[in-house]
N, C-alpha and C positions, 0 to 999 in steps of 0.2 A: 501494500499503500503505500511505503513512504516513498519509494522508487514514482508510481507512478504520480503520486501528487507534484513529486522534484519536475518528474518532466512535463506537467502543468504547468509552473511556474515558471520552465525555460522557454515551454512553448508562447507563458502570454509576452513575456517579454519581449522575444523575435517575433511575433504579432501586433506587439505596438511602434515595431518602428516600421514595419507593414505597411501599418496605419495609418501612421504620420504621412508614409509618401502618398498613400491611395487618397487622402485628401485632398492633396494637392488637384491629382488626377480628376477628381469626380467634382471639383469646383468649376476647372477649367471645360470640363466637358457639359455640367451643369449650366456656366454663362455663355458659353460661345455653340455646343454641341459638337467641339473637337477634340480629342484624344491625343493629349503632346507629350506625343513618345521619345521627346529631350527628356522629359521630366525624372526618367531613373540616371541621366547624368547630369541633371543638375544636380541631384542625389551626392551623388559620388562629389561633386561639386565641392559640397558643402565638406564633406569630410576631409575633401586636399587643403580647402578652405582653413580647417581646425588646424590638421597636422603640422601645417606653418605656419600658424599662431604659436604651436605646444614648438616648435623646433625652435623658434627663435628665441620667443621670451626663456626658454630652459635653459638657452646657449649663452644667455645676458645676465639673466640672474640665477643664482644659485637658490635650490629651498624654497621659489618661489611656493605661494598656498596653492593646495590647489583646488580650491572650492573659486577661487580668483581664476583662475587658471583656465578652467572649465567656461567660467562664465564668458571670458575675455574669447575662449576659442568659440563659445554661442550667439556669442554677435559678431564677430566679424564674419565668421560664416556664414548667417543669414544676412548681415550687410552685402557680401559678393555675390552670395546664389540671388538675391534680389534684383541685382544689378544688372547681374545677366540675364536674369530669366523678362526683365523690364526690359531689356534690349533685345534679346528676340521677339519678344513679342511686337515690339518695335519695327526690326528689320523684316523679320523672315513671315511673319503672323501675319500681321494687319494688313500689308498692299494683297494679301490672295484673300480675304476676308469674307467677296462676295464674289469669288472665282467660284468652279466645281469643287465639288466637296475630296476628291483625290487630291486635289493640290497640297491644301494644307497639311494633308497626310505624308503627301512624298516629301514634302520642306520639314517635318517632324525628325521622319527618317535622318534626313539627309543631313538636322543639324544635330542630330545625338552622333552620329557615326563622326561629326566634325568637332564636338567637348569631346569624344573619348579619344582619337587622335593626337587634339591640342595637348592633353594631358601626356599624354605617351611620350608626346615628342619632349616638351617642357619640365617632365618628371620624372620619364623614365618607366621603361617596360616594369623592371622589378617591383615586387611587394614591400613596402615602405612600414617598415612597425615603429608600435611605441610601446613604450616602458608603461606597465599598469599603472592607467591614474589613480584609481580604487581599485584595492585592496581587501578590504573587511568582507568577513564571510560572518554568517551569523548560522548557529546549526540551531534549530526549532526543531523539537520531535522528531531528531533520525533526519531531516531536509534541508539541505544547505542553499541560503539564500543568499547573492551577497549585493552587498551595498550598491554595488550599479542597478544590479537587475531593478531593485526597489526606485531606485531614481529613474531608470527607464519609464516602470510604469506609472507613478507618479507624475513625469513631466507629458505623458501621454493627455493620462487625466483631464490635467488643468491645462493644455491646451486643446484638448475636444472643447469641455467644457466653456474655455474663452474665444473660440471661433463659432459656439451656437448661439454662445450671445451676441456676438458682432451679427453673422447671419440675421437672425430671427428680432433681434432688438433695440440696434442700431439703423440710424439713415444711408450707411453703406450699403448695410443688409439689406434696406429695402432696395436701394438701388442694385443692387444684386442679384437680387428674387424681381425686381420689373424687369428687369435686360433679361433676365430669361427668358420672361412669358412672354416678351414681343420687346423686340431691340427697337424696333420703329416705332412704337407707338409711348417708349418710355424717352427716348428722343423728345418726340414731339411735345410728354410733360415736365423737358426740362433735364432730362437725365444726361451728365453724362456721360455718353455710352464708353467712346475712347476709354474716359478715366476710369471709370468702373472696373472696365477687360484689363488694362495694366496692371491695376491694384487686385484686384483677382490674383493676375501671374505672381506679382511680388508675394501677397499672403503665400501661395501655393508653396512658392521658392524657399522663403522662411522655415518653413515647415519641415521641407525635403532637408534644410543644412539642420535641423534641429537634429532629423532623424537620421542625417548622416555622419553630427558629431555622436550621437549615440552608437552609432553601429560601430565608429573606430573605436570608442571608448569601450564598447561590447568584446569585441574580439580581435583590439589590438595591433591593426594593418590596413594599410591605404593599399586600393590599386586603379588602375587606370579605368579595369573593366567591372569596376565595381556596381556599375552602373545600368547592366545590361540585362542580369539574371533578378535582382531586388526589384529592378523597375518593374519588370514583364511579373514577378509576384504580386507588386502592388497595384497594379495595372488588374490581376487578377482579382484583388482582394475588392477592389473597388466595385467589378461587375458582380462580384459573389457576393457582396453587400447588398447590392445594387444601387447603379452609379446613377449619381444627383444628388444621394445622400449622405450629408456627412457623418453618423452616426452609423449607418449602412457600411461608409468606408473603412472606419474601424473595429466594427464586426467581422467585417468579412477580412483583412487584416486577421485581426484573434483566431480565427478560423482557422487561415493559412496556416499561422503560427503552430496552431496547437496540433493541425494532423500533420505537420512537418515535424515535430518533435515524437510526439505520439508514434508515428508510425518508424522514425529510426529507431526509437527505442525498444518498440517489439517485431519489427520485422526487417528486412536488409534494406541500408540507407540509400543502393542504389536505385530504389525504384520509387521514394521519396514523394519528386516532384510529379512522377504518373499519379498517386496515388492524387495529389491536390486538382490537378485537370481532373480526372473521372471526374469528382468529389463536386467540381463547377459544373462540370456537363451533367451531373446528374441532376441538383439544382436548377440548372436554365432551361433542364425537359422539362420539369415540373411549377417550375416559375421562371418565366422569361423574365421578368423585370429584376430579378437578385432577391433575396432575402428582405430587404425593407423599401426597395425601389417603387416606383408607381407607375403603374400606367399611362403612355402618354397620351393626351385628351387630343384631337385634331381638331382641328377649328375647320368648319365649310361654309 
């Protein structure tokens, strides 16, 4: 039983990271109906930005406080990825907003490849390890729970609550929901649609940066191809939970993390991805909109 609970906690930690990235996918899709396939690489950029801050500060200041170091890593990573995603939206996506639906999709894939190759060229192809930032481990009833796992889960809960409040209780959230429902009518009613979409990309990038920093802290290594597999799984989480739903994105992320953790614990690890996508297919057969998704009402 202790082993099962241990794997549940491990799955919740991994799922929290997927959930943070999935929120970015679901927010962008909800606003402009586009899948930003470069979002996984924004997650990877966040990890590298945090890594660079770590290396610079620890090389200059000996014995730098870990809490302050982690906070600075998060802030710089969020600023850098927000700037990247804002630039991508302005340069690559906005000019194609009114074109046929495949054009933004192809551009998103191109941006993903560009970002991955950019990091490979500038930072090198090898994995970049860092020493453990948070090493405390608590043993509760035979279950080992590390402080970094607690931090990741708490940050996910706080950010989900904050973003739910922004979307449902603020003027920005009202503008986002109005843009999602009808961009032309929202513009006629005074909503700055372009600004709202740009802010949505910035918010998604900030969450991806937090997830990238948490991923770096949890695994202790960064690589230029870190954006692909976690990005695909986060997109899968958004679809599984119901793309367009913030709680659905986190729920989908937690489910994928739990499936991976439990499958790896009790079956061969080689088929954990097969199990994940098989369960996704099973859910979509019986509920095509995802677990918390709502069917689209077509206006006539």
